[in-house]
Structure formats: structure tokens, C-alpha cells
N, C-alpha and C positions, 0 to 999 in steps of 0.2 A: 504494498500500500505507501508506504515512503516514497519509494524508488520512484513508484509512477507518478506521485507529485511533484518531484523536483524534473521528473523529465516533463513534465508539464509548461511547469516556470522554465525553461531553457529553451523549449519548443516555442513560446510567447516570446523570450527575449531575443531570440532569433530574426523576427519580424524585423527587430529596429536595428538590426547590426548595418544596416546601408542606408538606413533613415538618414537626413541632413535636418541639422533643427539650425534654426537663424537666434543666436542667443540675445540679438537686439532687439526682435519681438517678444523673446521670452522673458528677459529680465535682463536690461540695459547696466545695470548698475554692478552686475558680474563682474565688469572691466575693470570696475575699482576695488572691487572684494576681493577678488581671485589676481593678485599681481601678475602671475605668469602668461594670465590667459589674456590681459591686458597688453604683455610683451607680446605675444605672438600674435595678438590683431595688429599689432604695432608693425612687426614683421611681414603680415600676409599683405597689409596694405601698400608697404613696399615694392613686395613681388608683386603685387596688382598690375604696379606700374610698369616695372624692369620686363615682365613677359611680354610688353610691347617693343622693346628694343630687342630682348633676346630673340623672337621668333622671326626678325625679318634681318637678324646680321648674320652674313653668310661664314663672320668668322668667331663663332658662338657655339659650335657642333655640339662640344661638351655640355656647354650648360643648357642646350636643347633635350639633348638626354635626361640631365638630370631634372631637369622641368617635367618631362614625359613619364619619367617613372615615378611621379606622385599623383595623387587625386586632381582632378581638373580644380575641384571647388577651392583647394587652398591656393589658384590663383586669379579665379574668376569671381568670388564670393565672399567677400573679406569676411563676414557676420555670421557664415554657415558653418557648423562643424559638424561630421559625423559623431559616432558615439567611440570610435576608435580613436577617431581627433581628439575627443577631451579624456581619454585616458592616458594618450602621451603627453597632454598638456601638465595632467596631475604628475606623471613621472617624470615629468622634464624632455623625454625626447623629441618632441615638436619640435618645443623651444631650442634645443641645440640643433636641430637639425635645417630648422627656418634661419638659424643663425647665419652657420655656416653658407646656404647656400644664399643670403642676403650679401655675407662678405664677398663670396666670390663673383656674383653679381656685380658687386659696385666696382670692383677690383678690373672686371671686365670692360665695363662700360667708359672707366676714367682712363683705362689704354688703347681703348680701341679707336681709331679714327672715324669709323662709320657710325659708330654709337652716340662718338662726340658730336658729328655735327647733325645727332637729331636734337641737341639739347636747345634750351630758351636760353633768349634775352630778356633780363626783367624789361617789365613795360614801361615802370616809372623811372627807373634811375638810369636805363640806356646802356649800362657799362658792357661793351663787345665782350672786354678782357673775361669777364667772370660769366660763364653758360652756366646755368642751371637746370635742372631735370625734377619732374614730380616727384620721386622716389626719393627726394631728400626733405624730409617731411617736417625736420623741425628748421629747414634754413628756407623752404619755397611752401608759398600758399598759392593755390590753384583754385582762382575764381569759378565757382561752378555755372553763373548761368553764362559766360562769356569764353570761357575754355583757356584764359590767359593766366600766365605765372607771373608774380609778384615777390620778389624776397620778403620773409617774415618780418626781418626788422625793419623794415620800410613801413610797414603798418601801424607802426606801436606811435 
């Protein structure tokens, strides 16, 4: 009798294994309460912008394969997590994995001529010597309505 009850629970839980949950819709304050989850969200926001550079760069074959071997929702939907993702957040695996991927992508974009050519110049200060990118979340703010880039320190 006991083994049957355990099996029923496991079968029920298997239905949610591949389900995706939007943390922003469920409880947006989780990002503040669970620090590691907030950090993973920042990495995912950066990777969301990186994917546009990596997908079109002919010199980023290693990064393309690194992106391809991970679930697509990690790069396309910043607030969406699977149960597996949440477990990996709790034990730190997803945090470390995305941190390494962000470092590799940053190093590539900073050293690649093709990716550098896709950078932006600040709309306010017009300093052509300072190329800015949307994945530089601490340095750059992107206008949602007009899609232009501005250095964050100029908005203060």
C-alpha cells in the first residue's frame, strides 16, 4: 500500500518536470528574497542580449555550441524557470554555469571585430570612442519605447 502511494506522487511530479514557471508572475519579490535567484536573473538578462551577437558572429562557433547545449528558455525568457533550473539555482550549479558563459561571451565580444562593430554609441554624449552594448547592464540603459542606448550615469 505504501509503495503505491509513493509511486502515484512520483508520477504526478513527473508531469511538472518539463513545465516552465514565470517567477515574475508567481512572486516578483523572490528575486530580492533569494539572492542567488536574482543573480541568475541578471546573468540571464545579459545572455538574452548576448545571443543576438553570438548567433550572427562567424567567429563564435564555440559559444554557439555552448548556447545550443542549454535549454532555449534560458536565453529567450528571462523570468521563466523549469523545476530543474530552480533546483540548479538552489545548489549553485546554474549560477556558476551562467557566470562562466557570461565571462566567455564578454571576452569574445570585447575581442571580436565583428561583434564590436555591432556596438552602440551613447545617444546623449555621442562619444564615438566609447562603444556600449545592451548586455552591460550596470553601464547602459535601453529605452523600451525607442530602443536606443544611453549610458546610465548620464541619466542621474
